[in-house]
mmCIF file of the C-alpha atoms, coordinates in Angstrom:
data_MODEL
# 
_entry.id   MODEL 
# 
loop_
_atom_site.group_PDB 
_atom_site.id 
_atom_site.type_symbol 
_atom_site.label_atom_id 
_atom_site.label_alt_id 
_atom_site.label_comp_id 
_atom_site.label_asym_id 
_atom_site.label_entity_id 
_atom_site.label_seq_id 
_atom_site.pdbx_PDB_ins_code 
_atom_site.Cartn_x 
_atom_site.Cartn_y 
_atom_site.Cartn_z 
_atom_site.occupancy 
_atom_site.B_iso_or_equiv 
_atom_site.pdbx_formal_charge 
_atom_site.auth_seq_id 
_atom_site.auth_comp_id 
_atom_site.auth_asym_id 
_atom_site.auth_atom_id 
_atom_site.pdbx_PDB_model_num 
ATOM 1   C CA . MET A 1 1   ? 0.053    0.003   0.079   1.00 0.00 ? 1   MET A CA 1 
ATOM 2   C CA . SER A 1 2   ? 1.195    3.406   -0.691  1.00 0.00 ? 2   SER A CA 1 
ATOM 3   C CA . LYS A 1 3   ? 1.241    6.105   1.871   1.00 0.00 ? 3   LYS A CA 1 
ATOM 4   C CA . THR A 1 4   ? 0.991    9.838   1.552   1.00 0.00 ? 4   THR A CA 1 
ATOM 5   C CA . THR A 1 5   ? 1.618    12.331  4.318   1.00 0.00 ? 5   THR A CA 1 
ATOM 6   C CA . GLY A 1 6   ? 0.140    15.797  4.700   1.00 0.00 ? 6   GLY A CA 1 
ATOM 7   C CA . ASN A 1 7   ? -0.584   18.615  6.914   1.00 0.00 ? 7   ASN A CA 1 
ATOM 8   C CA . THR A 1 8   ? -3.936   18.831  8.514   1.00 0.00 ? 8   THR A CA 1 
ATOM 9   C CA . SER A 1 9   ? -5.669   22.082  9.590   1.00 0.00 ? 9   SER A CA 1 
ATOM 10  C CA . ALA A 1 10  ? -4.723   21.343  13.209  1.00 0.00 ? 10  ALA A CA 1 
ATOM 11  C CA . GLY A 1 11  ? -1.032   21.266  12.339  1.00 0.00 ? 11  GLY A CA 1 
ATOM 12  C CA . LYS A 1 12  ? -0.673   17.494  12.746  1.00 0.00 ? 12  LYS A CA 1 
ATOM 13  C CA . THR A 1 13  ? 0.637    15.213  10.079  1.00 0.00 ? 13  THR A CA 1 
ATOM 14  C CA . ALA A 1 14  ? -1.818   12.386  9.040   1.00 0.00 ? 14  ALA A CA 1 
ATOM 15  C CA . GLU A 1 15  ? -1.028   9.331   6.928   1.00 0.00 ? 15  GLU A CA 1 
ATOM 16  C CA . THR A 1 16  ? -3.577   8.043   4.386   1.00 0.00 ? 16  THR A CA 1 
ATOM 17  C CA . GLU A 1 17  ? -3.213   4.639   2.823   1.00 0.00 ? 17  GLU A CA 1 
ATOM 18  C CA . PHE A 1 18  ? -4.534   3.962   -0.552  1.00 0.00 ? 18  PHE A CA 1 
ATOM 19  C CA . PRO A 1 19  ? -4.922   0.296   -1.545  1.00 0.00 ? 19  PRO A CA 1 
ATOM 20  C CA . THR A 1 20  ? -2.929   -0.959  -4.493  1.00 0.00 ? 20  THR A CA 1 
ATOM 21  C CA . PHE A 1 21  ? -4.539   -2.649  -7.356  1.00 0.00 ? 21  PHE A CA 1 
ATOM 22  C CA . ASP A 1 22  ? -3.732   -6.343  -7.670  1.00 0.00 ? 22  ASP A CA 1 
ATOM 23  C CA . ALA A 1 23  ? -4.495   -7.397  -11.219 1.00 0.00 ? 23  ALA A CA 1 
ATOM 24  C CA . SER A 1 24  ? -4.222   -11.151 -10.508 1.00 0.00 ? 24  SER A CA 1 
ATOM 25  C CA . LYS A 1 25  ? -6.765   -11.044 -7.868  1.00 0.00 ? 25  LYS A CA 1 
ATOM 26  C CA . ALA A 1 26  ? -9.187   -9.076  -10.134 1.00 0.00 ? 26  ALA A CA 1 
ATOM 27  C CA . THR A 1 27  ? -8.623   -11.444 -12.930 1.00 0.00 ? 27  THR A CA 1 
ATOM 28  C CA . GLU A 1 28  ? -9.309   -14.589 -10.800 1.00 0.00 ? 28  GLU A CA 1 
ATOM 29  C CA . GLN A 1 29  ? -12.438  -12.885 -9.219  1.00 0.00 ? 29  GLN A CA 1 
ATOM 30  C CA . PHE A 1 30  ? -13.661  -11.976 -12.861 1.00 0.00 ? 30  PHE A CA 1 
ATOM 31  C CA . ARG A 1 31  ? -12.944  -15.597 -14.096 1.00 0.00 ? 31  ARG A CA 1 
ATOM 32  C CA . ALA A 1 32  ? -14.934  -17.114 -11.163 1.00 0.00 ? 32  ALA A CA 1 
ATOM 33  C CA . LEU A 1 33  ? -17.769  -14.721 -11.704 1.00 0.00 ? 33  LEU A CA 1 
ATOM 34  C CA . THR A 1 34  ? -17.784  -15.596 -15.459 1.00 0.00 ? 34  THR A CA 1 
ATOM 35  C CA . GLU A 1 35  ? -17.603  -19.349 -14.704 1.00 0.00 ? 35  GLU A CA 1 
ATOM 36  C CA . LYS A 1 36  ? -20.446  -19.086 -12.298 1.00 0.00 ? 36  LYS A CA 1 
ATOM 37  C CA . SER A 1 37  ? -22.539  -17.188 -14.743 1.00 0.00 ? 37  SER A CA 1 
ATOM 38  C CA . ALA A 1 38  ? -21.888  -19.517 -17.465 1.00 0.00 ? 38  ALA A CA 1 
ATOM 39  C CA . GLU A 1 39  ? -22.917  -22.565 -15.217 1.00 0.00 ? 39  GLU A CA 1 
ATOM 40  C CA . GLN A 1 40  ? -26.184  -20.549 -14.199 1.00 0.00 ? 40  GLN A CA 1 
ATOM 41  C CA . THR A 1 41  ? -26.970  -19.931 -17.874 1.00 0.00 ? 41  THR A CA 1 
ATOM 42  C CA . LYS A 1 42  ? -26.421  -23.498 -18.802 1.00 0.00 ? 42  LYS A CA 1 
ATOM 43  C CA . GLN A 1 43  ? -28.655  -24.731 -15.960 1.00 0.00 ? 43  GLN A CA 1 
ATOM 44  C CA . ALA A 1 44  ? -31.381  -22.316 -17.045 1.00 0.00 ? 44  ALA A CA 1 
ATOM 45  C CA . PHE A 1 45  ? -31.103  -23.229 -20.623 1.00 0.00 ? 45  PHE A CA 1 
ATOM 46  C CA . ASP A 1 46  ? -31.319  -26.989 -19.471 1.00 0.00 ? 46  ASP A CA 1 
ATOM 47  C CA . GLN A 1 47  ? -34.448  -26.232 -17.465 1.00 0.00 ? 47  GLN A CA 1 
ATOM 48  C CA . ILE A 1 48  ? -36.009  -24.325 -20.423 1.00 0.00 ? 48  ILE A CA 1 
ATOM 49  C CA . LYS A 1 49  ? -35.133  -27.131 -22.709 1.00 0.00 ? 49  LYS A CA 1 
ATOM 50  C CA . THR A 1 50  ? -36.601  -29.677 -20.392 1.00 0.00 ? 50  THR A CA 1 
ATOM 51  C CA . GLY A 1 51  ? -39.786  -27.587 -19.960 1.00 0.00 ? 51  GLY A CA 1 
ATOM 52  C CA . ALA A 1 52  ? -40.300  -27.264 -23.688 1.00 0.00 ? 52  ALA A CA 1 
ATOM 53  C CA . GLU A 1 53  ? -39.872  -30.956 -24.158 1.00 0.00 ? 53  GLU A CA 1 
ATOM 54  C CA . ASP A 1 54  ? -42.511  -31.717 -21.337 1.00 0.00 ? 54  ASP A CA 1 
ATOM 55  C CA . ALA A 1 55  ? -44.853  -29.173 -22.901 1.00 0.00 ? 55  ALA A CA 1 
ATOM 56  C CA . ARG A 1 56  ? -44.424  -30.778 -26.321 1.00 0.00 ? 56  ARG A CA 1 
ATOM 57  C CA . LYS A 1 57  ? -45.319  -34.249 -24.944 1.00 0.00 ? 57  LYS A CA 1 
ATOM 58  C CA . ALA A 1 58  ? -48.174  -32.771 -22.900 1.00 0.00 ? 58  ALA A CA 1 
ATOM 59  C CA . PHE A 1 59  ? -49.730  -31.210 -26.048 1.00 0.00 ? 59  PHE A CA 1 
ATOM 60  C CA . GLU A 1 60  ? -49.268  -34.420 -27.870 1.00 0.00 ? 60  GLU A CA 1 
ATOM 61  C CA . ASN A 1 61  ? -51.007  -36.319 -25.363 1.00 0.00 ? 61  ASN A CA 1 
ATOM 62  C CA . SER A 1 62  ? -53.629  -33.793 -25.207 1.00 0.00 ? 62  SER A CA 1 
ATOM 63  C CA . PHE A 1 63  ? -54.167  -34.042 -28.941 1.00 0.00 ? 63  PHE A CA 1 
ATOM 64  C CA . GLU A 1 64  ? -54.313  -37.868 -28.841 1.00 0.00 ? 64  GLU A CA 1 
ATOM 65  C CA . SER A 1 65  ? -57.038  -37.484 -26.060 1.00 0.00 ? 65  SER A CA 1 
ATOM 66  C CA . ALA A 1 66  ? -58.947  -35.165 -28.178 1.00 0.00 ? 66  ALA A CA 1 
ATOM 67  C CA . LYS A 1 67  ? -58.799  -37.426 -31.187 1.00 0.00 ? 67  LYS A CA 1 
ATOM 68  C CA . GLY A 1 68  ? -59.994  -40.297 -29.180 1.00 0.00 ? 68  GLY A CA 1 
ATOM 69  C CA . ALA A 1 69  ? -62.806  -38.548 -27.782 1.00 0.00 ? 69  ALA A CA 1 
ATOM 70  C CA . SER A 1 70  ? -63.768  -37.112 -31.085 1.00 0.00 ? 70  SER A CA 1 
ATOM 71  C CA . ASP A 1 71  ? -63.844  -40.648 -32.460 1.00 0.00 ? 71  ASP A CA 1 
ATOM 72  C CA . GLU A 1 72  ? -66.042  -41.738 -29.415 1.00 0.00 ? 72  GLU A CA 1 
ATOM 73  C CA . LEU A 1 73  ? -68.458  -38.786 -30.120 1.00 0.00 ? 73  LEU A CA 1 
ATOM 74  C CA . ALA A 1 74  ? -68.657  -39.728 -33.787 1.00 0.00 ? 74  ALA A CA 1 
ATOM 75  C CA . LEU A 1 75  ? -69.375  -43.448 -33.077 1.00 0.00 ? 75  LEU A CA 1 
ATOM 76  C CA . LYS A 1 76  ? -72.017  -42.444 -30.574 1.00 0.00 ? 76  LYS A CA 1 
ATOM 77  C CA . SER A 1 77  ? -73.625  -40.007 -33.120 1.00 0.00 ? 77  SER A CA 1 
ATOM 78  C CA . ILE A 1 78  ? -73.746  -42.737 -35.750 1.00 0.00 ? 78  ILE A CA 1 
ATOM 79  C CA . SER A 1 79  ? -75.154  -45.138 -33.287 1.00 0.00 ? 79  SER A CA 1 
ATOM 80  C CA . ALA A 1 80  ? -77.945  -42.667 -32.277 1.00 0.00 ? 80  ALA A CA 1 
ATOM 81  C CA . MET A 1 81  ? -78.879  -41.954 -35.954 1.00 0.00 ? 81  MET A CA 1 
ATOM 82  C CA . ARG A 1 82  ? -79.016  -45.741 -36.690 1.00 0.00 ? 82  ARG A CA 1 
ATOM 83  C CA . ALA A 1 83  ? -81.340  -46.270 -33.648 1.00 0.00 ? 83  ALA A CA 1 
ATOM 84  C CA . SER A 1 84  ? -83.423  -43.209 -34.586 1.00 0.00 ? 84  SER A CA 1 
ATOM 85  C CA . ALA A 1 85  ? -83.843  -44.366 -38.151 1.00 0.00 ? 85  ALA A CA 1 
ATOM 86  C CA . GLU A 1 86  ? -84.906  -47.902 -37.043 1.00 0.00 ? 86  GLU A CA 1 
ATOM 87  C CA . ALA A 1 87  ? -87.367  -46.470 -34.587 1.00 0.00 ? 87  ALA A CA 1 
ATOM 88  C CA . ASN A 1 88  ? -88.788  -44.334 -37.350 1.00 0.00 ? 88  ASN A CA 1 
ATOM 89  C CA . PHE A 1 89  ? -89.147  -47.218 -39.701 1.00 0.00 ? 89  PHE A CA 1 
ATOM 90  C CA . ALA A 1 90  ? -90.805  -49.392 -36.968 1.00 0.00 ? 90  ALA A CA 1 
ATOM 91  C CA . GLN A 1 91  ? -93.151  -46.578 -36.355 1.00 0.00 ? 91  GLN A CA 1 
ATOM 92  C CA . PHE A 1 92  ? -94.172  -46.096 -39.888 1.00 0.00 ? 92  PHE A CA 1 
ATOM 93  C CA . GLU A 1 93  ? -94.807  -49.934 -39.985 1.00 0.00 ? 93  GLU A CA 1 
ATOM 94  C CA . ALA A 1 94  ? -96.896  -49.649 -37.020 1.00 0.00 ? 94  ALA A CA 1 
ATOM 95  C CA . LEU A 1 95  ? -98.830  -46.698 -38.301 1.00 0.00 ? 95  LEU A CA 1 
ATOM 96  C CA . VAL A 1 96  ? -99.476  -48.444 -41.654 1.00 0.00 ? 96  VAL A CA 1 
ATOM 97  C CA . GLY A 1 97  ? -100.919 -51.425 -39.784 1.00 0.00 ? 97  GLY A CA 1 
ATOM 98  C CA . ALA A 1 98  ? -103.132 -49.106 -37.443 1.00 0.00 ? 98  ALA A CA 1 
ATOM 99  C CA . LYS A 1 99  ? -106.857 -49.700 -38.015 1.00 0.00 ? 99  LYS A CA 1 
ATOM 100 C CA . THR A 1 100 ? -108.360 -46.799 -36.270 1.00 0.00 ? 100 THR A CA 1 
ATOM 101 C CA . LEU A 1 101 ? -107.643 -43.124 -35.654 1.00 0.00 ? 101 LEU A CA 1 
ATOM 102 C CA . SER A 1 102 ? -107.348 -43.591 -31.942 1.00 0.00 ? 102 SER A CA 1 
ATOM 103 C CA . GLU A 1 103 ? -104.874 -46.285 -32.412 1.00 0.00 ? 103 GLU A CA 1 
ATOM 104 C CA . VAL A 1 104 ? -102.826 -44.010 -34.701 1.00 0.00 ? 104 VAL A CA 1 
ATOM 105 C CA . ILE A 1 105 ? -102.880 -41.291 -31.919 1.00 0.00 ? 105 ILE A CA 1 
ATOM 106 C CA . GLU A 1 106 ? -101.773 -43.869 -29.252 1.00 0.00 ? 106 GLU A CA 1 
ATOM 107 C CA . LEU A 1 107 ? -99.075  -45.156 -31.356 1.00 0.00 ? 107 LEU A CA 1 
ATOM 108 C CA . GLN A 1 108 ? -97.722  -41.564 -32.254 1.00 0.00 ? 108 GLN A CA 1 
ATOM 109 C CA . SER A 1 109 ? -97.936  -40.311 -28.675 1.00 0.00 ? 109 SER A CA 1 
ATOM 110 C CA . SER A 1 110 ? -96.142  -43.431 -27.527 1.00 0.00 ? 110 SER A CA 1 
ATOM 111 C CA . PHE A 1 111 ? -93.538  -43.057 -30.229 1.00 0.00 ? 111 PHE A CA 1 
ATOM 112 C CA . LEU A 1 112 ? -92.983  -39.204 -29.395 1.00 0.00 ? 112 LEU A CA 1 
ATOM 113 C CA . ARG A 1 113 ? -92.547  -40.075 -25.698 1.00 0.00 ? 113 ARG A CA 1 
ATOM 114 C CA . LYS A 1 114 ? -89.990  -42.838 -26.519 1.00 0.00 ? 114 LYS A CA 1 
ATOM 115 C CA . GLN A 1 115 ? -88.107  -40.541 -28.853 1.00 0.00 ? 115 GLN A CA 1 
ATOM 116 C CA . PHE A 1 116 ? -88.091  -37.733 -26.333 1.00 0.00 ? 116 PHE A CA 1 
ATOM 117 C CA . GLU A 1 117 ? -86.756  -40.112 -23.723 1.00 0.00 ? 117 GLU A CA 1 
ATOM 118 C CA . PHE A 1 118 ? -84.178  -41.515 -26.191 1.00 0.00 ? 118 PHE A CA 1 
ATOM 119 C CA . GLY A 1 119 ? -83.000  -37.960 -26.905 1.00 0.00 ? 119 GLY A CA 1 
ATOM 120 C CA . LEU A 1 120 ? -82.618  -37.043 -23.253 1.00 0.00 ? 120 LEU A CA 1 
ATOM 121 C CA . GLU A 1 121 ? -80.532  -40.355 -22.844 1.00 0.00 ? 121 GLU A CA 1 
ATOM 122 C CA . GLN A 1 122 ? -78.419  -39.356 -25.760 1.00 0.00 ? 122 GLN A CA 1 
ATOM 123 C CA . ALA A 1 123 ? -77.772  -35.935 -24.482 1.00 0.00 ? 123 ALA A CA 1 
ATOM 124 C CA . ARG A 1 124 ? -76.667  -37.325 -21.139 1.00 0.00 ? 124 ARG A CA 1 
ATOM 125 C CA . ASP A 1 125 ? -74.336  -39.585 -22.943 1.00 0.00 ? 125 ASP A CA 1 
ATOM 126 C CA . PHE A 1 126 ? -72.794  -37.006 -24.981 1.00 0.00 ? 126 PHE A CA 1 
ATOM 127 C CA . GLN A 1 127 ? -72.329  -34.609 -22.017 1.00 0.00 ? 127 GLN A CA 1 
ATOM 128 C CA . ALA A 1 128 ? -70.596  -37.479 -20.003 1.00 0.00 ? 128 ALA A CA 1 
ATOM 129 C CA . ILE A 1 129 ? -68.314  -38.070 -22.989 1.00 0.00 ? 129 ILE A CA 1 
ATOM 130 C CA . SER A 1 130 ? -67.580  -34.388 -23.429 1.00 0.00 ? 130 SER A CA 1 
ATOM 131 C CA . GLN A 1 131 ? -66.796  -33.946 -19.781 1.00 0.00 ? 131 GLN A CA 1 
ATOM 132 C CA . LYS A 1 132 ? -64.521  -36.889 -19.761 1.00 0.00 ? 132 LYS A CA 1 
ATOM 133 C CA . ALA A 1 133 ? -62.943  -35.721 -22.872 1.00 0.00 ? 133 ALA A CA 1 
ATOM 134 C CA . ALA A 1 134 ? -62.387  -32.251 -21.517 1.00 0.00 ? 134 ALA A CA 1 
ATOM 135 C CA . ALA A 1 135 ? -60.779  -33.570 -18.411 1.00 0.00 ? 135 ALA A CA 1 
ATOM 136 C CA . GLU A 1 136 ? -58.435  -36.018 -20.247 1.00 0.00 ? 136 GLU A CA 1 
ATOM 137 C CA . VAL A 1 137 ? -57.569  -33.264 -22.939 1.00 0.00 ? 137 VAL A CA 1 
ATOM 138 C CA . THR A 1 138 ? -56.465  -30.650 -20.231 1.00 0.00 ? 138 THR A CA 1 
ATOM 139 C CA . LYS A 1 139 ? -54.877  -32.979 -17.740 1.00 0.00 ? 139 LYS A CA 1 
ATOM 140 C CA . PRO A 1 140 ? -51.272  -33.409 -19.468 1.00 0.00 ? 140 PRO A CA 1 
ATOM 141 C CA . VAL A 1 141 ? -51.117  -29.713 -19.963 1.00 0.00 ? 141 VAL A CA 1 
ATOM 142 C CA . LYS A 1 142 ? -52.170  -28.890 -16.428 1.00 0.00 ? 142 LYS A CA 1 
ATOM 143 C CA . ASP A 1 143 ? -49.741  -31.297 -15.061 1.00 0.00 ? 143 ASP A CA 1 
ATOM 144 C CA . VAL A 1 144 ? -46.772  -29.886 -16.897 1.00 0.00 ? 144 VAL A CA 1 
ATOM 145 C CA . PHE A 1 145 ? -47.980  -26.457 -15.909 1.00 0.00 ? 145 PHE A CA 1 
ATOM 146 C CA . GLU A 1 146 ? -48.221  -27.469 -12.256 1.00 0.00 ? 146 GLU A CA 1 
ATOM 147 C CA . LYS A 1 147 ? -44.808  -29.042 -12.369 1.00 0.00 ? 147 LYS A CA 1 
ATOM 148 C CA . THR A 1 148 ? -43.162  -26.027 -13.963 1.00 0.00 ? 148 THR A CA 1 
ATOM 149 C CA . LEU A 1 149 ? -44.661  -23.650 -11.256 1.00 0.00 ? 149 LEU A CA 1 
ATOM 150 C CA . LYS A 1 150 ? -43.182  -25.945 -8.486  1.00 0.00 ? 150 LYS A CA 1 
ATOM 151 C CA . GLN A 1 151 ? -39.827  -25.983 -10.192 1.00 0.00 ? 151 GLN A CA 1 
ATOM 152 C CA . THR A 1 152 ? -39.625  -22.286 -10.665 1.00 0.00 ? 152 THR A CA 1 
ATOM 153 C CA . ALA A 1 153 ? -40.967  -21.810 -7.008  1.00 0.00 ? 153 ALA A CA 1 
ATOM 154 C CA . ALA A 1 154 ? -38.005  -23.920 -5.750  1.00 0.00 ? 154 ALA A CA 1 
# 
């Protein structure tokens, strides 16, 4: 350290020390800081890469679930249309065979009641399938999102 002496206002001499600059220490500190920053950057990149891969897999799983639910809804719709068409043909045959007007009215009111009940049943089935599909489609993304939140909170 270098020293300087000087006069103070009280007439006394005071010594002030100024630190000397040690370039080797500064270089070592800079190197350590740079290595630490590089390691932290690599870790952050690895976390982002892992998160992106998890998100990609989650979206793929969601799309597969959506496709499965779509297929199930399509098959259920075809089945409902087939059952409805068969019921309509059966009703037409019954109406053709009716002998009186009261029998026609009774057949038609019975048919309409059955069709209404069938429609309600189909609506419940479609609702159940849709709810199940919504849960299955969102679950993978939700799980990845929650995992990512936990990792960033830690």
